[in-house]
Each structure stands twice: as C-alpha cells, then as structure tokens.
N, C-alpha and C positions, 0 to 999 in steps of 0.2 A: 237695815239694809245698807249696802255699800255701793257706791258708784266708782268703778275702776276704769281709768283711762290709761292706756298704754300707747306710747309712741315708739314704734319699732320699725326695723328694716323690712322692706317688702318681701324679701325672700324668706323670712323667718315665719311669716304668717301661717303657712300650712302646718308647720310643726307645732306652733302654739295652738292652733285650732284643734289638731288631733289630741294634744295633751289635755285641753279643756274638755273635749268630748269624753275622754276616759274618766274625767271627774264629774261627768253628766252635767256639764255647764255648756249649753248649746246656744243660748240667746246672746247675741252681740251685734253691734253696729260697727261697720268698718268703712273708713273713708280714706281716700288718698290725700295726703297733705305734703307741703314742702316745709323744710325747716333747717335750722343749723343750731349747733350747740358749741361745745368747747372745741370741736375740730375746725370751726370757722370756715367751713366749705372745703373745696378741693381746688388744686391748681393742676391743670391739664395742659400738655404740650399739643398744640394744634397748628399745623401748617407753619412751622417754624417759630411760632409765638407761644406765649403762655396765656392760657385762657382760665380765668377764675370763675368757678362755680360757687356762688355763695349759698344757695339753698339747695338741699339735697332731698330727693323723694323719700318719703316715709309713709307709714300707714298708722292711722289712729284707730285703736280698738276701744270701743266703749262697752262695758260689761256691768250689769247690775247683779249683785249676788247677796245672799243672806250673810249676816255677820259671821257666822261660823265657817263660811266658805272663803272668806277673804284671804287668809294666809295661804291656803292651798292654791288659789288662783294666782296670787302674786308670785308664789314660788314657781309655778308652772311657767308663767310668762318669763320670769328671770332665767330659768333653766333652758327653755327652748328658744328664747329670743336672743340669747347670748352667743356672740361670735368671739368675744375677747378683744375686739378692736374698738377704737374710738368711734362713736356714732351708733352704738347699739340701741340707744333710746332711753326712755324714762317712763316710770310708772307713777301715776297719781291716784291716791285713794281718798275718797271724800264720803262723808256720811250722806245718806239719802233719807229724807223724812217720809216721803210718800210716793207711791206709784199707782197710777189708775190705768186699767186696761180699757182702751177706747171701745172695743166691741161689746163688752159686757158691763162696763162701769164698775168692775171689781176693783176694790181698793186694797192695797197692801201697805201696811204701816210698819 
C-alpha cells in the first residue's frame, strides 16, 4: 500500500476529486493548510503600501491506495492540480505497512 499526500491549490480540489472518482478512488482526507515554497509568498499593494503575505492557503489531500494504483493517482493529481504557475503544489508518496479499520478491526497489509 502507498500513502499519498498532495499539497495543492484550494480551487483545484474539485477537479482532482472528480478525476480520482473516475479511477474509483473515493477515500481521502482533506485539510486546509498554510504554506510557502519557492514563490516565497506574495507582495500585495494595500492602501498605498506593500503588504507581504508569507504563507498562502493550500489544501493537503491524504490518500491511501494499493501499489498498482499509485501511478494513476499521482498522474491524476498532477494533471488536474496543475495551473502551470508557481505554487501549484507538491506530491509525496510513502510506503504504508499496515492499515486497520477501526469499526471491524480488519487489517490490510
């Protein structure tokens, strides 16, 4: 199994979610996060002055998939999360040894 964490723009989440649904990948956890990368934040003009915004709002998507689904999921996130501008996000893929369903104590290895 693989644990995939994707940090993406908030406005791209519905497109990614739809693409993953077409792959029959429905389970995910989404949380709002703040972050910065190579773009180093933004500078906005506000009331005659420059206002620096260091951390920008993003969404962290956490998805657990079988090994054979890893590439398709990563490609879907890349394709539908991309705007072509700096700050599109990053995808992390990590091995996952075990998953236990709380309701039934079912173990997946």
